[in-house]
GUTI-919277 format. One record per residue (C-alpha): residue number from 1; residue in three letters; x, y, z. Coordinates in nm, 4 decimals, padded with zeros to 6 digits. Example, Ala and Ser with C-alpha at 12.3 -4.5 7.8 and 13.67 -1.06 7.14 Angstrom:
1, Ala, 01.2300, -00.4500, 00.7800 $
2, Ser, 01.3670, -00.1060, 00.7140 $
This chain:
1, Met, 00.0324, 00.0139, 00.0068 $
2, Lys, 00.1346, 00.3598, -00.1027 $
3, Arg, 00.2370, 00.5518, 00.1938 $
4, Phe, 00.1074, 00.9345, 00.1634 $
5, Ile, 00.3373, 01.1970, 00.3917 $
6, Pro, 00.0796, 01.3825, 00.6140 $
7, Trp, 00.0143, 01.7399, 00.4748 $
8, Cys, 00.1508, 01.8871, 00.8312 $
9, Phe, 00.4914, 01.7171, 00.7613 $
10, Leu, 00.5086, 01.8207, 00.4067 $
11, Leu, 00.4533, 02.1727, 00.4606 $
12, Gln, 00.7411, 02.1620, 00.7146 $
13, Phe, 00.9495, 02.0387, 00.3881 $
14, Leu, 00.8121, 02.3094, 00.1974 $
15, Lys, 00.9457, 02.5736, 00.4656 $
16, Phe, 01.2700, 02.4452, 00.4086 $
17, Phe, 01.2896, 02.3659, 00.0078 $
18, Pro, 00.9706, 02.5287, -00.0961 $
19, Phe, 01.0398, 02.4885, -00.4615 $
20, Asn, 01.1650, 02.1936, -00.6260 $
21, Arg, 01.4597, 02.3291, -00.9087 $
22, Ser, 01.5708, 02.0178, -01.0540 $
23, Ala, 01.6569, 02.0482, -01.4013 $
24, Ala, 01.4704, 01.7941, -01.5429 $
25, Tyr, 01.3536, 02.0400, -01.7973 $
26, Ala, 01.5876, 02.2456, -02.0657 $
27, Glu, 01.4241, 02.6192, -02.0606 $
28, Val, 01.2074, 02.7170, -02.3999 $
29, Asp, 01.1301, 02.9935, -02.5870 $
30, Leu, 00.8710, 03.0700, -02.8209 $
31, Asn, 01.1569, 03.0689, -03.1144 $
32, Asn, 01.2861, 02.7125, -03.0606 $
33, Leu, 00.9646, 02.5873, -03.0060 $
34, Asn, 00.8456, 02.7122, -03.3919 $
35, Ser, 01.2138, 02.6126, -03.5224 $
36, Leu, 01.1273, 02.2403, -03.3983 $
37, His, 00.7546, 02.2129, -03.5034 $
38, Ile, 00.8968, 02.3780, -03.8771 $
39, Glu, 01.1596, 02.0615, -03.8628 $
40, Asn, 00.8948, 01.8025, -03.7290 $
41, Arg, 01.1046, 01.7294, -03.4373 $
42, Leu, 00.8709, 01.9108, -03.1761 $
43, Leu, 00.7419, 01.5154, -03.0730 $
44, Glu, 01.1098, 01.4270, -02.9954 $
45, Phe, 01.1272, 01.7451, -02.7893 $
46, Ile, 00.8196, 01.6889, -02.5819 $
47, Leu, 00.8094, 01.3260, -02.4978 $
48, Pro, 01.0950, 01.3392, -02.2226 $
49, Tyr, 00.9134, 01.5937, -02.0654 $
50, Glu, 00.6255, 01.3083, -02.0704 $
51, Asp, 00.8661, 01.0296, -01.9727 $
52, Ser, 00.8774, 01.1669, -01.5824 $
53, Phe, 00.5118, 01.0866, -01.5833 $
54, Ser, 00.4494, 00.8001, -01.7914 $
55, Gln, 00.7092, 00.6012, -01.6406 $
56, Asn, 00.5448, 00.2761, -01.4201 $
57, Ser, 00.2559, 00.2923, -01.6387 $
58, Tyr, 00.1826, 00.6497, -01.5557 $
59, Gln, 00.2127, 00.6149, -01.1804 $
60, Gly, 00.4920, 00.8424, -01.2272 $
61, Asp, 00.8056, 00.8054, -00.9826 $
62, Ile, 00.6553, 00.5457, -00.7479 $
63, Asn, 00.9699, 00.5948, -00.4774 $
64, Thr, 00.8633, 00.9174, -00.3455 $
65, Asp, 00.6644, 01.0450, -00.0058 $
66, Ile, 00.5784, 01.4029, -00.2532 $
67, Pro, 00.3701, 01.2983, -00.5499 $
68, Phe, 00.3631, 01.6493, -00.6755 $
69, Thr, 00.6022, 01.8876, -00.7849 $
70, Ile, 00.6241, 02.2419, -00.7567 $
71, Lys, 00.8546, 02.5203, -00.9588 $
72, Glu, 00.8976, 02.8267, -00.8839 $
73, Gly, 00.7610, 03.1505, -01.1160 $
74, Ser, 00.8423, 03.5017, -01.1936 $
75, Ile, 00.4818, 03.6170, -01.2404 $
76, Pro, 00.1850, 03.5682, -01.0271 $
77, Ile, -00.0322, 03.3204, -01.2358 $
78, Leu, -00.0425, 02.9608, -01.1235 $
79, Val, -00.0357, 02.6507, -01.3651 $
80, Ser, -00.1780, 02.3591, -01.2139 $
81, Ala, -00.1778, 01.9943, -01.3334 $
82, Pro, -00.3620, 01.7529, -01.0650 $
83, His, -00.4441, 01.4616, -01.3053 $
84, Ala, -00.0420, 01.4250, -01.4875 $
85, Thr, -00.0520, 01.1049, -01.3804 $
86, Glu, -00.3200, 00.8032, -01.2439 $
87, His, -00.4408, 00.8746, -00.9101 $
88, Leu, -00.7214, 00.7097, -00.6756 $
89, Arg, -01.0543, 00.8171, -00.6095 $
90, Glu, -01.2798, 00.6348, -00.4204 $
91, Gly, -01.0567, 00.3043, -00.3924 $
92, Asn, -01.0648, 00.2984, -00.7562 $
93, Val, -00.7577, 00.4107, -01.0026 $
94, Lys, -00.7972, 00.6721, -01.2307 $
95, Lys, -00.6283, 00.7734, -01.5685 $
96, Ala, -00.3769, 00.9930, -01.5985 $
97, Asp, -00.5232, 01.2885, -01.8147 $
98, Ile, -00.1958, 01.2073, -02.0340 $
99, Tyr, 00.0284, 01.5315, -02.1557 $
100, Thr, -00.1285, 01.7702, -01.8942 $
101, Gly, 00.2008, 01.7408, -01.7103 $
102, Ser, 00.4173, 01.8250, -02.0525 $
103, Ile, 00.2025, 02.0973, -02.1570 $
104, Ser, 00.2016, 02.2489, -01.8201 $
105, Ala, 00.5869, 02.2146, -01.7707 $
106, Ile, 00.6085, 02.3617, -02.1069 $
107, Leu, 00.4101, 02.6784, -02.0094 $
108, His, 00.6046, 02.7337, -01.6736 $
109, Glu, 00.9071, 02.7423, -01.8822 $
110, Leu, 00.7534, 02.9379, -02.1497 $
111, Thr, 00.5792, 03.2471, -01.9559 $
112, Gly, 00.7644, 03.2225, -01.6053 $
113, Ser, 00.4214, 03.0749, -01.4185 $
114, Tyr, 00.4605, 02.9000, -01.1019 $
115, Leu, 00.3874, 02.5253, -01.1840 $
116, Ile, 00.2344, 02.2392, -00.9394 $
117, Gln, 00.1629, 01.9318, -01.1063 $
118, Ser, 00.1151, 01.5746, -01.0131 $
119, Ser, 00.4671, 01.3567, -01.0648 $
120, Gly, 00.3317, 01.0214, -00.8966 $
121, Phe, 00.0866, 00.8142, -00.7554 $
122, Ser, -00.1935, 00.9891, -00.4610 $
123, Glu, -00.5216, 01.0439, -00.3542 $
124, Asp, -00.7124, 01.2461, -00.6506 $
125, Pro, -00.6091, 01.6439, -00.5500 $
126, Asn, -00.8734, 01.7119, -00.7486 $
127, Tyr, -01.1514, 01.5300, -00.5517 $
128, Ile, -01.0600, 01.5003, -00.2154 $
129, Glu, -01.1688, 01.8330, 00.0101 $
130, Ala, -00.8247, 01.8275, 00.1848 $
131, Gly, -00.4994, 01.6673, 00.1132 $
132, Asp, -00.1340, 01.7598, 00.0449 $
133, Tyr, -00.1594, 01.9125, -00.3101 $
134, Lys, -00.4289, 02.1850, -00.1832 $
135, Gln, -00.2220, 02.2517, 00.0910 $
136, Ala, 00.1137, 02.3372, -00.1232 $
137, Leu, -00.1317, 02.4990, -00.3852 $
138, Lys, -00.2469, 02.7537, -00.0707 $
139, Gln, 00.1303, 02.8468, 00.0311 $
140, Ile, 00.2278, 02.9203, -00.3328 $
141, Val, -00.1006, 03.1325, -00.3674 $
142, Glu, -00.0621, 03.2962, -00.0390 $
143, Glu, 00.3148, 03.3627, -00.0257 $
144, Asn, 00.3328, 03.4614, -00.3923 $
145, Asp, 00.0688, 03.6841, -00.4141 $
146, Ile, -00.1114, 03.4633, -00.6993 $
147, Lys, -00.3843, 03.6198, -00.8952 $
148, Tyr, -00.4653, 03.3276, -01.1412 $
149, Val, -00.4842, 02.9493, -01.0836 $
150, Ile, -00.4936, 02.7469, -01.4380 $
151, Asp, -00.5952, 02.3800, -01.3801 $
152, Leu, -00.5140, 02.1944, -01.6956 $
153, His, -00.7004, 01.8506, -01.7350 $
154, Gly, -00.8165, 01.6094, -02.0172 $
155, Ser, -01.1327, 01.4983, -02.1721 $
156, Ala, -01.2058, 01.2295, -02.4223 $
157, Arg, -01.2047, 01.2746, -02.7874 $
158, His, -01.5887, 01.1837, -02.7951 $
159, Arg, -01.6877, 01.4656, -02.5624 $
160, Asp, -01.8811, 01.7342, -02.8226 $
161, Phe, -01.6448, 02.0208, -02.7182 $
162, Asn, -01.2309, 02.0995, -02.7954 $
163, Ile, -01.2185, 02.2707, -02.4475 $
164, Asp, -01.4774, 02.3246, -02.1835 $
165, Leu, -01.3884, 02.6123, -01.9341 $
166, Gly, -01.4871, 02.5464, -01.6413 $
167, Thr, -01.6132, 02.8478, -01.3843 $
168, Ile, -01.8363, 02.7263, -01.1163 $
169, Asn, -02.1156, 02.8556, -01.3640 $
170, Gly, -01.9084, 03.1574, -01.3541 $
171, Gln, -01.8193, 03.2474, -00.9710 $
172, Ser, -01.4707, 03.1283, -01.0378 $
173, Ile, -01.2810, 03.4105, -01.2709 $
174, Lys, -01.4259, 03.7567, -01.3543 $
175, Asn, -01.6091, 03.7324, -01.7126 $
176, Ser, -01.3734, 04.0082, -01.8603 $
177, Ala, -01.0890, 03.7621, -01.8282 $
178, Leu, -01.3014, 03.4344, -01.9208 $
179, Gln, -01.3760, 03.6241, -02.2364 $
180, Lys, -01.0457, 03.6836, -02.3209 $
181, Ile, -00.9431, 03.3130, -02.2910 $
182, Lys, -01.1986, 03.1982, -02.4881 $
183, Tyr, -01.1587, 03.4587, -02.7206 $
184, Arg, -00.7992, 03.3658, -02.7703 $
185, Phe, -00.8560, 02.9838, -02.8137 $
186, Glu, -01.0935, 03.0815, -03.0725 $
187, Ser, -00.8903, 03.3113, -03.2195 $
188, Asn, -00.6548, 03.0769, -03.2938 $
189, Gly, -00.8805, 02.8580, -03.4787 $
190, Ile, -01.0031, 02.6101, -03.2344 $
191, Asp, -01.3777, 02.5966, -03.2129 $
192, Lys, -01.6490, 02.4078, -03.0180 $
193, Val, -01.5039, 02.6090, -02.6841 $
194, Ala, -01.7426, 02.5915, -02.4599 $
195, Val, -01.8070, 02.7060, -02.0707 $
196, Asp, -01.9395, 02.4770, -01.8130 $
197, His, -02.0317, 02.2181, -02.0564 $
198, Thr, -01.9811, 01.9184, -01.8549 $
199, Phe, -01.6983, 01.9769, -01.6423 $
200, Ser, -01.7642, 02.3169, -01.4515 $
201, Gly, -01.5765, 02.2554, -01.1318 $
202, Leu, -01.8454, 02.3006, -00.8926 $
203, Ser, -01.8148, 02.0110, -00.6373 $
204, Gly, -01.5949, 02.1259, -00.3471 $
205, Gly, -01.2741, 01.9051, -00.3835 $
206, Thr, -01.1824, 02.0694, -00.7264 $
207, Ile, -00.9145, 02.3021, -00.7209 $
208, Val, -01.0857, 02.5745, -00.9280 $
209, Asn, -01.3079, 02.5557, -00.6215 $
210, Tyr, -01.0653, 02.5325, -00.3685 $
211, Ser, -00.8823, 02.8099, -00.5458 $
212, Ala, -01.1681, 03.0506, -00.5856 $
213, Asn, -01.4046, 03.0010, -00.2888 $
214, Asn, -01.1038, 02.8763, 00.0032 $
215, Leu, -00.8285, 03.0851, -00.1457 $
216, Gly, -01.0112, 03.3933, -00.2643 $
217, Val, -00.8089, 03.3876, -00.6002 $
218, Glu, -00.9204, 03.3754, -00.9677 $
219, Ala, -00.9316, 03.0448, -01.1177 $
220, Val, -01.0391, 02.8670, -01.4173 $
221, Gln, -01.0930, 02.4674, -01.4977 $
222, Leu, -00.9415, 02.3744, -01.8444 $
223, Glu, -01.1045, 02.0434, -01.9751 $
224, Ile, -00.8830, 01.9687, -02.2911 $
225, Ser, -00.9890, 01.7104, -02.5655 $
226, Arg, -00.7271, 01.4345, -02.6151 $
227, Ala, -00.7532, 01.5855, -03.0216 $
228, Tyr, -00.5427, 01.8954, -02.9325 $
229, Arg, -00.3563, 01.7836, -02.6133 $
230, Asp, -00.2185, 01.4605, -02.7759 $
231, Pro, 00.0669, 01.5686, -02.9809 $
232, Arg, 00.1363, 01.2012, -03.1316 $
233, Asn, -00.2680, 01.2718, -03.2683 $
234, Asp, -00.1931, 01.5929, -03.4469 $
235, Met, 00.0906, 01.7699, -03.3577 $
236, Asn, -00.0637, 02.0830, -03.5611 $
237, Ser, -00.3510, 02.0915, -03.3127 $
238, Phe, -00.1194, 02.0324, -03.0289 $
239, Tyr, 00.0864, 02.3288, -03.1080 $
240, Thr, -00.2162, 02.5655, -03.1530 $
241, Leu, -00.3090, 02.4692, -02.8195 $
242, Leu, 00.0226, 02.5255, -02.6676 $
243, Leu, 00.0541, 02.8703, -02.8334 $
244, Ser, -00.2999, 02.9727, -02.7260 $
245, Leu, -00.2263, 02.9116, -02.3632 $
246, Asn, 00.1058, 03.0963, -02.3364 $
247, Glu, -00.1063, 03.3771, -02.5141 $
248, Ile, -00.3803, 03.3217, -02.2171 $
249, Ile, -00.0982, 03.3520, -01.9466 $
250, Asn, 00.0908, 03.6479, -02.1258 $
251, Glu, -00.2683, 03.8125, -02.1409 $
252, Leu, -00.3814, 03.7739, -01.8135 $
253, Asn, -00.0228, 03.8781, -01.6485 $
254, Asp, -00.0566, 04.1887, -01.8939 $
255, Asn, -00.3889, 04.2366, -01.7272 $
256, Ile, -00.2427, 04.2312, -01.3999 $
257, Asn, 00.0382, 04.4284, -01.4540 $
258, Gln, -00.2189, 04.7078, -01.5485 $
259, Glu, -00.4053, 04.7075, -01.2316 $
260, Thr, -00.0703, 04.7772, -01.0711 $
261, Leu, 00.0100, 05.0505, -01.2319 $
262, Asp, -00.3311, 05.2284, -01.2614 $
263, Ser, -00.2709, 05.5082, -00.9824 $
264, Glu, -00.5479, 05.4984, -00.7409 $
265, Met, -00.8564, 05.7614, -00.7347 $
266, Thr, -00.7430, 06.0545, -00.4967 $
267, Phe, -01.0312, 06.2985, -00.5355 $
268, Asn, -01.0590, 06.4978, -00.2404 $
269, Asp, -01.4039, 06.6305, -00.3268 $
270, Val, -01.5069, 06.2439, -00.3165 $
271, Pro, -01.5062, 06.1140, 00.0269 $
272, Phe, -01.6533, 05.7697, 00.0462 $
273, Ser, -01.9471, 05.9125, 00.2289 $
274, Phe, -02.0569, 06.0912, -00.1215 $
275, Trp, -02.3692, 05.8787, -00.2961 $
276, Gly, -02.1758, 05.8301, -00.5980 $
277, Trp, -01.8038, 05.7375, -00.5109 $
278, Lys, -01.8678, 05.4249, -00.6225 $
279, Asp, -01.9548, 05.4986, -00.9301 $
280, Ile, -01.6985, 05.7438, -00.9861 $
281, Tyr, -01.4331, 05.5062, -00.8754 $
282, Phe, -01.5038, 05.3076, -01.1921 $
283, Val, -01.5760, 05.5527, -01.4701 $
284, Phe, -01.2261, 05.6999, -01.3658 $
285, Lys, -01.0524, 05.3366, -01.3259 $
286, Asn, -01.2094, 05.2703, -01.6997 $
287, Asn, -01.0359, 05.5613, -01.8049 $
288, Trp, -01.3950, 05.6771, -01.9773 $
289, Met, -01.4114, 06.0386, -01.7312 $
290, Lys, -01.0803, 06.2177, -01.5497 $
291, Gly, -01.0608, 06.4513, -01.2782 $
292, Gln, -01.0924, 06.8211, -01.3547 $
293, Thr, -00.7563, 06.8632, -01.1625 $
294, Glu, -00.5207, 06.5751, -00.9921 $
295, Ser, -00.6991, 06.6434, -00.6785 $
296, Thr, -01.0916, 06.7669, -00.7746 $
297, Phe, -01.3315, 06.5651, -00.9735 $
298, Ser, -01.6077, 06.8253, -00.9449 $
299, Pro, -01.9139, 06.5634, -00.8758 $
300, Asn, -02.1687, 06.8507, -00.9074 $
301, Ala, -02.0689, 07.0721, -01.1871 $
302, His, -02.2802, 07.0877, -01.5005 $
303, Leu, -02.1684, 06.8825, -01.8150 $
304, Thr, -02.0996, 07.0097, -02.1394 $
305, Arg, -02.2160, 06.8291, -02.5009 $
306, Ser, -01.8768, 06.8223, -02.5949 $
307, Gln, -01.7669, 06.6584, -02.2354 $
308, Ala, -02.0503, 06.3867, -02.2801 $
309, Ala, -01.9582, 06.3460, -02.6913 $
310, Val, -01.6196, 06.2659, -02.5144 $
311, Thr, -01.7428, 06.0275, -02.2123 $
312, Ile, -01.9753, 05.8191, -02.4033 $
313, Val, -01.7133, 05.7553, -02.7066 $
314, Arg, -01.4901, 05.6499, -02.4631 $
315, Ala, -01.7024, 05.4313, -02.2357 $
316, Leu, -01.8989, 05.2593, -02.6259 $
317, Glu, -01.5006, 05.2152, -02.7282 $
318, Leu, -01.6406, 05.3952, -03.0934 $
319, Glu, -01.4224, 05.4332, -03.3919 $
320, Ala, -01.4461, 05.6536, -03.6810 $
321, Lys, -01.6548, 05.5363, -03.9906 $
322, Glu, -01.5298, 05.7479, -04.2001 $
323, Pro, -01.2874, 05.9804, -04.2542 $
324, Leu, -01.3208, 06.2801, -04.0134 $
325, Lys, -01.4599, 06.6004, -04.1756 $
326, Gln, -01.6118, 06.9220, -03.9886 $
327, Ser, -02.0026, 06.8947, -03.9704 $
328, Phe, -02.0938, 07.1769, -03.7330 $
329, Glu, -01.9742, 07.5480, -03.7607 $
330, Asp, -01.8864, 07.5691, -03.4338 $
331, Val, -01.6556, 07.2574, -03.4134 $
332, Ser, -01.3575, 07.3048, -03.6021 $
333, Glu, -01.0836, 07.0345, -03.6745 $
334, Glu, -00.9028, 07.2328, -03.4217 $
335, Tyr, -01.1532, 07.1951, -03.1173 $
336, Trp, -01.0375, 06.9236, -02.8481 $
337, Ala, -01.3362, 06.7143, -02.8842 $
338, Phe, -01.3539, 06.7222, -03.2725 $
339, Lys, -01.2713, 06.3888, -03.2940 $
340, Glu, -01.5158, 06.1944, -03.0063 $
341, Ile, -01.8279, 06.4541, -03.1567 $
342, Glu, -01.7477, 06.3518, -03.5423 $
343, Ile, -01.7499, 05.9596, -03.4384 $
344, Ala, -02.0591, 06.0302, -03.1777 $
345, Arg, -02.2684, 06.1869, -03.4772 $
346, Gln, -02.1030, 05.9294, -03.7128 $
347, His, -02.2985, 05.6779, -03.5080 $
348, Gly, -02.6454, 05.8392, -03.4386 $
349, Ile, -02.6016, 05.8680, -03.1222 $
350, Ile, -02.5526, 06.2614, -03.0755 $
351, Gly, -02.6201, 06.5603, -03.3377 $
352, Gly, -02.6563, 06.8971, -03.3979 $
353, Tyr, -02.9015, 07.2243, -03.3835 $
354, Lys, -03.1790, 07.2846, -03.6541 $
355, Asp, -02.8902, 07.6015, -03.7872 $
356, Gly, -02.6048, 07.3454, -03.8125 $
357, Thr, -02.4621, 07.3950, -03.4465 $
358, Phe, -02.3249, 07.1756, -03.2358 $
359, Gly, -02.3568, 07.3833, -02.9194 $
360, Pro, -01.9997, 07.2169, -02.7845 $
361, Gly, -01.9779, 07.4400, -02.4491 $
362, Asn, -02.4398, 07.4008, -02.4168 $
363, Arg, -02.5051, 07.2124, -02.1049 $
364, Ile, -02.6631, 06.8802, -02.1534 $
365, Thr, -03.0070, 06.7915, -02.0222 $
366, Arg, -03.1381, 06.4933, -01.8501 $
367, Glu, -03.3641, 06.3605, -02.1232 $
368, Gln, -03.1024, 06.4647, -02.3843 $
369, Ile, -02.8312, 06.2054, -02.2087 $
370, Ala, -03.1234, 05.9963, -02.1917 $
371, Ala, -03.1850, 05.9974, -02.5357 $
372, Ile, -02.8311, 05.9350, -02.6042 $
373, Phe, -02.7826, 05.6325, -02.3926 $
374, Ala, -03.1477, 05.5070, -02.5035 $
375, Lys, -03.0325, 05.4489, -02.9094 $
376, Thr, -02.7551, 05.2117, -02.8051 $
377, Ile, -03.0005, 05.0040, -02.6531 $
378, Glu, -03.1997, 04.7844, -02.8237 $
379, Asp, -03.5664, 04.8487, -02.6843 $
380, Thr, -03.8949, 04.7767, -02.8835 $
381, Thr, -04.1333, 04.8140, -02.6006 $
382, Arg, -04.3321, 05.0942, -02.5481 $
383, Ala, -04.4256, 05.1900, -02.1995 $
384, Lys, -04.7724, 05.2322, -02.1012 $
385, Arg, -04.8019, 05.4941, -01.8926 $
386, Pro, -04.5647, 05.7126, -01.7259 $
387, Ala, -04.2968, 05.6408, -01.4535 $
388, Phe, -04.2523, 06.0337, -01.2842 $
389, Lys, -04.5222, 06.2362, -01.3041 $
390, Asn, -04.3631, 06.5461, -01.4829 $
391, Val, -04.2749, 06.3293, -01.7985 $
392, Asn, -04.6260, 06.2569, -02.0092 $
393, Ser, -04.6247, 06.0246, -02.2884 $
394, Ser, -04.6411, 06.3191, -02.5324 $
395, Arg, -04.3356, 06.4305, -02.4828 $
396, Trp, -04.0297, 06.3796, -02.7223 $
397, Ser, -03.8090, 06.1827, -02.4970 $
398, Phe, -04.0796, 06.0057, -02.2947 $
399, Asp, -03.9648, 05.6710, -02.4797 $
400, Ala, -03.6129, 05.7155, -02.4012 $
401, Ile, -03.6584, 05.7997, -02.0712 $
402, Met, -03.9003, 05.4902, -01.9896 $
403, Ser, -03.6537, 05.2693, -02.1204 $
404, Leu, -03.3593, 05.3650, -01.9608 $
405, Ser, -03.5688, 05.3662, -01.5989 $
406, Lys, -03.7050, 05.0647, -01.6416 $
407, Lys, -03.3418, 04.9108, -01.6700 $
408, Gly, -03.2007, 05.1047, -01.3829 $
409, Ile, -02.9646, 05.3153, -01.6006 $
410, Ile, -03.0971, 05.6410, -01.4776 $
411, Asn, -03.3195, 05.7351, -01.1567 $
412, Gly, -03.5834, 06.0001, -01.0854 $
413, Tyr, -03.5691, 06.2242, -00.7794 $
414, Gln, -03.7988, 06.1264, -00.4154 $
415, Asp, -04.1092, 06.3174, -00.5070 $
416, Asn, -04.1386, 06.1212, -00.8614 $
417, Thr, -04.0288, 06.3852, -01.0633 $
418, Phe, -03.7167, 06.3480, -01.3144 $
419, Ile, -03.6896, 06.7301, -01.4299 $
420, Pro, -03.6283, 06.6287, -01.7647 $
421, Gly, -03.5078, 06.9898, -01.8939 $
422, Gly, -03.2572, 06.9752, -01.5960 $
423, Tyr, -02.8999, 06.9743, -01.6160 $
424, Val, -02.6531, 06.6631, -01.6071 $
425, Thr, -02.4278, 06.6507, -01.3385 $
426, Arg, -02.0813, 06.4680, -01.3557 $
427, Ser, -02.1932, 06.2333, -01.0985 $
428, Gln, -02.4964, 06.1625, -01.1986 $
429, Leu, -02.3475, 06.0594, -01.5543 $
430, Ala, -02.1046, 05.8498, -01.3879 $
431, Phe, -02.4282, 05.6925, -01.2328 $
432, Met, -02.5557, 05.6113, -01.5616 $
433, Leu, -02.2516, 05.4670, -01.7109 $
434, His, -02.1838, 05.2460, -01.4341 $
435, Arg, -02.5375, 05.0816, -01.4583 $
436, Tyr, -02.5370, 05.1022, -01.8303 $
437, Ala, -02.2017, 04.8475, -01.7891 $
438, Gln, -02.4134, 04.6471, -01.5953 $
439, His, -02.7077, 04.6042, -01.8471 $
440, Arg, -02.4381, 04.5287, -02.1254 $
441, Arg, -02.1666, 04.3609, -01.9382 $
442, Glu, -01.9599, 04.4178, -02.2348 $
443, Ile, -01.6852, 04.5951, -02.0093 $
444, Lys, -01.3221, 04.4854, -02.0733 $
445, Asp, -01.1179, 04.3709, -01.7384 $
446, Tyr, -01.3078, 04.5502, -01.4755 $
447, Asp, -01.6048, 04.2830, -01.5071 $
448, Gly, -01.5253, 04.2423, -01.1480 $
449, Ile, -01.5862, 04.5669, -00.9912 $
450, Phe, -01.9509, 04.6336, -00.9970 $
451, Trp, -02.1533, 04.7578, -00.7162 $
452, Asp, -02.5060, 04.7714, -00.6199 $
453, Lys, -02.6142, 05.0732, -00.4900 $
């Protein structure tokens, strides 16, 4: 019977020898891999990686009391391969997810990610609630401020997906990061990329569940079809998978670096007690609105039409449909907001006056901003009765105000009035943009910082 070392003794071992830095794998880079692939020599490069797992009929090293390998990284991302070798689940021996060990090892060399992978026979690390593997993972995450855990697994060819991204039904990773991962696979030609299709990672013993719910770190479980992870089956598919995973890790690390570099919001006139501070923080972090000075936001200042155009074009990430040219006699090409005003006009979300002017310095009203937002939302339903006592159905902005009110993007006042002709303040626009983003759920990198009022 295989003897398993208790985790308390294991952690003492790791305390003095925190990472296995054996030279089992040579350092690799993309140029080397590409050259080997072109020369049809990539398989002979990969097989020695797999040998350490496939020995002893995929039970790995049978003489070790520590049935997993840890390698130190240089970026705050951890790659895990708990099924690189055979394992025991409820008394039954389960087959290894072949080549997940090799893939994780190569990714470690390519990207500088931290690595933990099974390298011997043990209880299933992805099934039991605790165990040595999870305790070691916990130590890596906490001591190195890991931001993402990417847990690699293998699925059979007969599954109707090539990759299944397990997210505990959206709970383990922000949607923005998930979409980046999915997009990278698909943009590299890997089709049938599913999310929580068969393997969601929902059970309590999974690495993704433990990472997200016990350690508070974002995590995703990647179930990879054997059609892509077995280089003996199709080297081109394997190489595409490897490049995609390398790009995913690098892009996630870029996100981490950007968030670290972002300066914190330090506006003296927006204390935490201010009703809209979370909304202002949201638009500031997204670079949609800036302070009027380095230390002031002026939340109660009225918004001009040009300021509104600039902010909305930034928020919607709109680009010009055609070469820009002057459309309004009072907005020259030298005007500071010329580009954004013209882009907004091209997209039909803001126009000028009948006399051919735009009125860039005019203050924008609440009903005008409602009309702008409403043009970006598909909503064919018409309200049957007013939601506000001073907005009747004959008013030109009635449908826009009712649509946005129904979606919670705009609010009225406590006396159930809306004051459609009132001027919009900077904090009110921040509120609307935040709620609009919640409605669309298409915001990059900041999908996890939505708040309720």
